GUDO-8009 format. One line per 8 residues: number of its first residue (from 0); their letters; for each residue y, x, z of N, C-alpha, C, O. Coordinates in steps of 0.1 Angstrom, whole numbers. Each point is the difference from the previous one (the first is absolute). Example, Ala and Ser with C-alpha at 12.3 -4.5 7.8 and 13.67 -1.06 7.14 Angstrom:
0> as> -57/132/78/12/-9/0/12/9/0/0/10/7 ~ 11/-14/-14/11/9/0/11/-8/8/11/5/1 $
***
This chain:
0> qvqlaesg> 240/977/47/3/-9/13/15/-8/-3/2/-11/3 ~ 5/20/-10/15/-7/-3/-1/-5/-16/-4/7/-9 ~ 8/-20/9/-2/-7/-12/14/-5/-4/7/-7/7 ~ -4/10/-20/12/-1/-6/-3/-7/-11/-10/3/-6 ~ 19/-14/2/-2/-6/-15/14/-6/-6/7/-9/4 ~ -3/17/-14/12/-2/-4/1/-9/-11/-9/-2/-9 ~ 21/-5/8/3/-12/-9/11/-1/-7/7/8/5 ~ -1/-14/-13/13/-2/-6/5/9/-11/12/0/-4 $
8> ggsvqpgd> -22/8/-1/4/7/-13/1/-10/-9/-3/-12/2 ~ 10/18/-16/0/-7/-10/9/7/-13/2/12/2 ~ 1/-17/-11/8/3/-9/12/-6/-3/2/-12/-3 ~ 8/21/5/14/-5/-1/9/7/-10/-3/9/-7 ~ 16/-15/7/9/8/-7/10/8/6/4/-5/11 ~ 2/17/-14/9/3/10/11/-6/6/8/-6/-7 ~ -6/8/18/12/-10/8/-9/-9/8/5/-4/11 ~ -15/0/-14/-8/-10/7/-3/4/16/4/10/5 $
16> slrlscey> -11/-17/0/-4/2/15/-15/-5/1/-5/-8/-8 ~ -2/15/18/-13/-1/2/-1/1/16/8/7/6 ~ -17/-14/-1/-2/1/15/-16/3/2/-8/-10/0 ~ 5/22/3/-14/4/2/-4/-2/15/7/2/10 ~ -21/-8/-10/-3/-4/13/-13/10/5/-7/3/-9 ~ 4/0/21/-13/9/4/-3/-8/12/7/2/10 ~ -16/-9/-9/-8/-4/9/-9/7/8/-9/5/-7 ~ 9/-2/19/-6/9/9/-7/-6/11/4/-10/5 $
24> nskvrcmg> -16/16/-2/-9/-4/12/4/6/15/-5/-4/10 ~ 14/16/-10/3/5/9/12/9/0/-1/10/-6 ~ 13/-13/12/12/5/-1/0/17/4/-2/4/12 ~ 5/4/-21/0/14/4/15/4/2/8/-8/-5 ~ -5/20/12/13/2/4/9/5/-13/12/-2/0 ~ -17/7/-9/7/2/-11/-6/-4/-11/-11/4/-4 ~ 19/-15/-4/-5/-5/-12/8/-1/-10/12/-2/3 ~ -16/4/-18/7/2/-8/-4/-3/-15/-11/-6/-1 $
32> wvrqapgk> 18/9/-10/-1/-3/-13/1/14/-7/9/8/1 ~ -21/-6/-8/-3/14/-10/-2/-6/-14/-6/-11/-2 ~ 12/19/-8/0/-7/-13/-6/12/-7/1/11/5 ~ -6/-13/-18/-6/12/-8/-3/-5/-15/-9/-8/-3 ~ 17/11/-5/-1/-2/-14/-7/9/-8/2/12/2 ~ -10/-15/-10/-7/10/-12/5/11/-2/10/2/-7 ~ -18/8/11/4/16/-3/12/4/9/7/10/-3 ~ -5/-16/14/10/4/9/-6/1/15/-10/-7/3 $
40> esegvaai> 16/14/5/-7/3/16/4/-15/6/8/-7/-5 ~ -14/6/15/5/-11/8/12/1/6/3/12/4 ~ 5/-23/-2/14/3/6/0/-14/11/-3/-12/-1 ~ 9/20/12/2/-9/14/12/-8/-5/9/5/-7 ~ -9/-17/11/11/-8/-5/9/-5/13/12/1/2 ~ -21/-7/7/6/-4/13/-10/0/12/-12/-1/-3 ~ 17/2/15/-8/-3/11/9/-6/9/12/-1/-2 ~ -21/-3/15/5/-7/11/-8/4/14/-12/-2/2 $
48> ntgggsry> 20/7/7/-7/0/10/0/-12/9/10/-4/6 ~ -20/-2/-6/-2/-12/5/0/-3/15/0/-12/4 ~ -1/24/5/8/-2/14/13/1/2/5/-10/5 ~ 3/20/-9/13/4/-1/7/-10/-9/11/-4/4 ~ -15/-1/-15/7/-7/-13/8/9/-8/9/-5/-6 ~ -11/21/6/8/8/-8/-6/-2/-14/-12/0/-2 ~ 20/-2/-8/-5/-1/-12/7/12/-9/11/4/3 ~ -19/2/-14/2/11/-7/-2/-3/-15/-11/-5/-3 $
56> yadfvrgr> 20/9/-5/-2/-1/-16/1/12/-7/5/10/6 ~ -10/-10/-19/1/10/-7/14/-1/-6/6/-11/-1 ~ 0/24/-5/14/-2/-6/-1/-9/-11/10/-7/-2 ~ -21/5/-6/2/-5/-13/-2/-15/3/1/-7/-10 ~ -3/2/20/-2/-15/4/11/-7/9/2/-12/1 ~ 5/24/7/7/-4/11/12/-9/-6/6/3/-10 ~ -4/-14/16/10/-9/-4/-5/-13/-9/6/-11/-3 ~ -19/16/-2/-6/-11/-8/-10/-9/5/-3/-12/-2 $
64> ftisldda> -4/23/11/-16/-7/5/3/2/18/6/9/6 ~ -12/-22/-2/0/-4/13/-16/1/6/-9/-5/-7 ~ 6/12/17/-12/-1/6/1/-8/14/7/4/9 ~ -16/-14/-8/0/-8/13/-12/-4/5/-9/0/-8 ~ 7/-4/20/-12/-2/7/0/-15/6/7/-2/10 ~ -16/-6/-15/-1/-14/7/-16/0/10/-12/-3/-4 ~ 16/5/17/-14/0/9/-6/-13/0/-12/-1/1 ~ 21/-9/-1/-10/-14/0/-8/-1/-10/-10/-6/2 $
72> krtlylqm> 13/11/-17/-7/-3/-11/-8/12/-3/-8/-1/-10 ~ 10/12/18/-8/12/-1/1/6/-13/-10/3/-6 ~ 21/-2/2/5/4/-15/11/9/0/10/-2/6 ~ -11/13/-14/8/9/-3/6/-4/-14/-8/-2/-10 ~ 25/2/9/4/-1/-11/8/11/-7/5/9/6 ~ -4/-10/-21/9/9/-5/9/-8/-10/-6/-4/-10 ~ 22/1/12/5/-9/-6/6/9/-11/8/8/5 ~ -10/-8/-21/5/9/-6/8/-8/-9/-4/-9/-6 $
80> nnlkledt> 17/12/6/13/-7/-8/3/13/-12/-3/12/0 ~ 10/-19/-9/6/9/-11/-11/10/-6/1/12/0 ~ -12/-18/-4/-10/11/-4/4/7/-11/7/-6/-8 ~ -12/18/6/3/7/-11/-12/6/-9/-11/1/6 ~ 11/2/-16/-11/5/-8/-9/10/9/-12/-1/0 ~ 18/8/5/-8/11/8/-6/-3/12/-5/9/7 ~ 5/-22/-3/-6/-3/10/-14/-6/-1/-6/-5/9 ~ 2/4/-23/-12/-2/-6/-11/9/7/0/12/-1 $
88> amyycata> -8/-20/9/-12/9/7/-8/-7/8/3/-12/1 ~ -13/16/5/-11/-8/7/7/4/14/2/12/4 ~ 1/-23/3/4/1/13/-10/-2/12/-5/-11/0 ~ 2/18/7/-9/0/11/5/-3/15/11/5/2 ~ -15/-11/7/1/-2/13/-8/9/5/-11/1/-4 ~ 17/7/15/-5/12/6/3/2/15/10/-6/4 ~ -16/12/3/2/1/15/0/14/5/-8/7/-6 ~ 13/-3/14/-3/14/8/3/-1/17/10/-4/6 $
96> svgscstn> -19/7/-2/-2/-1/14/1/13/9/-1/0/12 ~ 4/13/-22/2/10/9/15/8/-8/3/-1/-12 ~ 4/8/21/11/7/-8/11/-10/-2/-1/-12/2 ~ 11/18/-5/15/-6/-1/-3/-12/-11/-8/0/-10 ~ 18/-12/14/1/-8/-14/8/2/-6/11/3/4 ~ -13/-3/-17/10/0/-12/-4/-2/-13/-12/-4/-1 ~ 18/6/-10/-6/-3/-13/-11/10/-2/-11/-3/-5 ~ 12/17/10/-10/9/-3/-12/0/13/-8/9/1 $
104> arfrdwgr> 7/-20/8/-9/-1/10/-15/5/-5/-2/1/-12 ~ -4/2/20/-16/2/-3/-7/-15/-2/-8/-5/8 ~ 10/1/-18/-9/-14/-3/-12/2/-3/-2/7/-10 ~ -8/-12/19/-13/0/1/-8/-10/-9/-7/3/-10 ~ 10/-16/17/-6/-13/-5/9/-7/-11/11/-4/3 ~ -15/3/-15/5/-6/-11/-7/-12/-4/-12/-1/3 ~ 21/-10/-10/-5/-12/-2/-7/4/-18/-1/11/-4 ~ -1/-20/-2/-2/1/-12/12/1/-12/-2/4/-12 $
112> gtqvtvss> 11/-9/17/9/0/-10/5/-11/-7/-9/-9/-2 ~ 21/7/-2/5/-11/-8/11/5/-10/9/8/3 ~ -12/-13/-17/7/8/-11/14/-7/-2/2/-12/-1 ~ 8/22/1/11/-6/-5/6/6/-12/2/12/0 ~ 3/-20/-10/2/2/-13/13/-4/-4/2/-12/-3 ~ 8/21/2/12/-4/-6/5/7/-13/2/12/-3 ~ -2/-24/-4/4/3/-17/11/-11/-8/1/-12/3 ~ 6/19/-13/8/-10/-5/-9/-4/-13/4/-9/-8 $
***
């Protein structure tokens, strides 16, 4: 039912910026970004309460990443600045319709992901 399509990933150098996009067909009250690197557990990166507008960030991206929503374009964004080597991962757009909205929300529906690779 919920359809999510990520784009904007790529290969960049440390310090560069990328903007990830997630086109959605239906807005859910909690939407966010989750990443997973090979051999590691998934990590909640950022989330937004689409009703109240509250934003949540993992400590390791706070001050560098910004999550935002464009209702007109039906697109969720993740602006990533000052990228670091450890940011390398597959980034997924995800939604949570129940429970509290946070980076640890119960994200049920995920997109297919977009790869972000940071290397020197």
